[in-house]
Kinemage of the C-alpha trace (Angstrom):
@kinemage 1
@onewidth
@group {chain A} dominant
@subgroup {mainchain}
@vectorlist {calphas} color= white
{ca met a 1} P -4.455 -16.362 15.045
{ca asp a 2} L -3.461 -16.243 18.709
{ca asn a 3} L -2.817 -12.525 19.021
{ca pro a 4} L -3.694 -10.135 16.183
{ca lys a 5} L -1.430 -7.476 17.676
{ca ala a 6} L 1.540 -9.839 17.258
{ca ile a 7} L 0.997 -10.459 13.541
{ca thr a 8} L 3.466 -8.411 11.559
{ca ile a 9} L 3.323 -7.149 8.031
{ca ala a 10} L 6.030 -9.669 7.126
{ca asp a 11} L 3.526 -12.424 7.931
{ca val a 12} L 1.041 -11.357 5.243
{ca met a 13} L 2.859 -9.140 2.715
{ca thr a 14} L 3.613 -10.156 -0.841
{ca lys a 15} L 7.362 -10.381 -1.251
{ca ser a 16} L 7.272 -10.279 -5.020
{ca val a 17} L 6.811 -6.659 -6.027
{ca ile a 18} L 7.552 -4.882 -9.278
{ca ser a 19} L 9.655 -1.758 -9.229
{ca val a 20} L 10.504 0.445 -12.188
{ca asp a 21} L 12.738 3.379 -12.901
{ca ala a 22} L 11.022 6.775 -12.865
{ca ser a 23} L 12.035 7.393 -16.476
{ca ile a 24} L 10.080 4.558 -18.122
{ca thr a 25} L 6.994 5.533 -20.071
{ca ile a 26} L 3.357 5.114 -19.120
{ca asn a 27} L 3.005 2.601 -21.947
{ca glu a 28} L 5.977 0.486 -20.806
{ca ala a 29} L 4.704 0.494 -17.219
{ca ala a 30} L 1.188 -0.518 -18.262
{ca lys a 31} L 2.566 -3.419 -20.299
{ca met a 32} L 4.689 -4.577 -17.364
{ca met a 33} L 1.711 -4.488 -15.001
{ca glu a 34} L -0.422 -6.395 -17.492
{ca asp a 35} L 2.257 -9.041 -18.062
{ca ala a 36} L 2.825 -9.503 -14.323
{ca lys a 37} L -0.925 -9.340 -13.558
{ca val a 38} L -0.413 -6.820 -10.742
{ca gly a 39} L -2.314 -3.713 -9.749
{ca ala a 40} L 0.632 -1.603 -8.592
{ca met a 41} L 4.321 -0.977 -9.078
{ca ile a 42} L 6.831 1.020 -7.089
{ca val a 43} L 8.656 3.856 -8.858
{ca met a 44} L 12.367 4.095 -8.086
{ca glu a 45} L 14.949 6.816 -8.567
{ca asn a 46} L 18.620 6.260 -7.761
{ca asn a 47} L 17.605 2.856 -6.311
{ca leu a 48} L 15.292 4.508 -3.761
{ca pro a 49} L 11.488 4.148 -3.777
{ca ile a 50} L 9.899 7.547 -4.530
{ca gly a 51} L 6.320 6.743 -5.544
{ca ile a 52} L 3.700 4.184 -6.457
{ca val a 53} L 1.621 3.729 -9.593
{ca thr a 54} L -1.614 1.774 -9.410
{ca asp a 55} L -4.095 0.623 -12.012
{ca arg a 56} L -6.330 3.432 -10.749
{ca asp a 57} L -3.655 5.999 -11.701
{ca phe a 58} L -3.872 4.773 -15.283
{ca ala a 59} L -7.653 4.839 -15.285
{ca val a 60} L -8.005 8.286 -13.734
{ca lys a 61} L -4.868 10.387 -14.184
{ca val a 62} L -3.879 9.353 -17.706
{ca val a 63} L -7.377 9.791 -19.088
{ca ala a 64} L -8.265 12.907 -17.086
{ca his a 65} L -5.132 14.745 -18.202
{ca ala a 66} L -4.895 13.158 -21.668
{ca tyr a 67} L -1.268 12.172 -21.101
{ca gln a 68} L 0.545 10.670 -24.047
{ca ile a 69} L 1.637 7.056 -23.576
{ca ser a 70} L 5.227 8.248 -24.010
{ca thr a 71} L 4.981 10.378 -20.839
{ca pro a 72} L 7.359 9.285 -18.046
{ca ile a 73} L 5.633 7.221 -15.345
{ca lys a 74} L 6.888 9.698 -12.758
{ca gln a 75} L 4.243 12.124 -14.052
{ca ile a 76} L 1.338 9.963 -12.812
{ca met a 77} L 2.827 8.298 -9.740
{ca ser a 78} L 1.421 8.968 -6.287
{ca ser a 79} L 3.923 10.748 -4.093
{ca pro a 80} L 4.961 11.204 -1.339
{ca leu a 81} L 5.228 7.493 -0.839
{ca phe a 82} L 3.614 6.183 2.327
{ca ser a 83} L 5.179 2.925 3.480
{ca val a 84} L 5.482 0.516 6.378
{ca ser a 85} L 8.215 -1.700 7.761
{ca ser a 86} L 7.998 -5.491 7.659
{ca ser a 87} L 8.209 -5.582 11.467
{ca asp a 88} L 5.236 -3.232 11.923
{ca ser a 89} L 1.920 -4.655 13.084
{ca ile a 90} L -1.017 -5.138 10.762
{ca arg a 91} L -2.824 -2.438 12.729
{ca ile a 92} L -0.266 0.142 11.671
{ca ala a 93} L -0.823 -0.724 8.012
{ca ser a 94} L -4.619 -0.763 8.291
{ca asp a 95} L -4.672 2.518 10.216
{ca leu a 96} L -2.413 4.182 7.625
{ca met a 97} L -4.534 2.849 4.759
{ca his a 98} L -7.697 4.112 6.428
{ca asp a 99} L -6.291 7.520 7.381
{ca arg a 100} L -4.785 8.182 3.931
{ca gly a 101} L -7.482 6.502 1.828
{ca ile a 102} L -5.037 4.154 0.124
{ca arg a 103} L -5.222 0.437 -0.636
{ca lys a 104} L -1.607 -0.529 -1.284
{ca leu a 105} L 1.497 0.096 0.813
{ca pro a 106} L 5.081 -0.717 -0.078
{ca val a 107} L 7.042 -2.452 2.647
{ca ile a 108} L 10.436 -0.804 3.061
{ca asp a 109} L 13.218 -1.840 5.414
{ca asp a 110} L 16.371 0.300 5.574
{ca asp a 111} L 15.495 2.062 2.279
{ca asn a 112} L 15.116 -1.333 0.555
{ca leu a 113} L 11.845 -2.410 -1.022
{ca val a 114} L 11.030 -5.828 0.465
{ca gly a 115} L 7.343 -6.273 -0.389
{ca ile a 116} L 3.876 -4.814 -0.634
{ca ile a 117} L 0.769 -5.136 1.515
{ca thr a 118} L -2.711 -4.450 0.206
{ca ser a 119} L -6.161 -4.050 1.672
{ca thr a 120} L -6.949 -7.438 0.127
{ca asp a 121} L -4.181 -9.009 2.219
{ca ile a 122} L -5.767 -7.563 5.354
{ca val a 123} L -9.244 -8.763 4.366
{ca arg a 124} L -7.856 -12.278 3.843
{ca leu a 125} L -6.413 -12.114 7.325
{ca leu a 126} L -9.766 -11.017 8.732
{ca ala a 127} L -11.421 -14.002 7.062
{ca val a 128} L -9.606 -16.342 9.451
{ca cys a 129} L -9.970 -14.244 12.624
{ca thr a 130} L -11.691 -15.541 15.712
{ca glu a 131} L -14.578 -13.727 17.349
{ca asp a 132} L -12.235 -12.415 20.062
{ca asp a 133} L -9.864 -11.056 17.417
{ca met a 134} L -12.753 -9.257 15.708
{ca arg a 135} L -13.962 -7.805 19.006
{ca asp a 136} L -10.454 -6.558 19.787
{ca met a 137} L -10.166 -4.904 16.370
{ca tyr a 138} L -13.604 -3.351 16.761
{ca phe a 139} L -12.723 -1.791 20.116
{ca his a 140} L -9.427 -0.518 18.683
{ca ser a 141} L -11.378 1.196 15.885
{ca val a 142} L -13.950 2.689 18.251
{ca ala a 143} L -11.224 3.980 20.567
{ca lys a 144} L -9.445 5.563 17.608
{ca ile a 145} L -12.612 7.288 16.395
{ca phe a 146} L -13.503 8.655 19.816
{ca ser a 147} L -9.959 9.824 20.535
{ca asn a 148} L -10.510 12.439 17.817
{ca tyr a 149} L -13.306 13.938 19.922
{ca ser a 150} L -11.657 13.705 23.312
{ca pro a 151} L -11.097 17.027 25.113
{ca tyr a 152} L -7.913 15.500 26.592
{ca asn a 153} L -6.002 15.135 23.294
């Protein structure tokens, strides 16, 4: 990796992403995720992405609220939907994931779902970083943390 700032989300995102209509049931969505062996799907309404459902939503929300499996998936989706553009830098995605406490981000260009990027994708990228890349990312993180405490912001 020559310049980590130049790596875009398009370089590491997964282009194959499952999207479902907001009206399908929790049971249908769970079966689709199991069949596709994925941990998230994007919920669509009128061909626009409106939310995301992850395996964690099934484990926590469905059980905690005792939803019936016939409940529409829209009931357990996470919304508002935070997303990134394929031309954004990896830093933008990692900062958004950190700030919002999320692990999966849909990639949306011009209201079209084009992929998904996960924290695992970013970790894989880090696995091939050079020492200089790691140092640069470290200083970016430190600067971000200390900017919260600056009297000049």
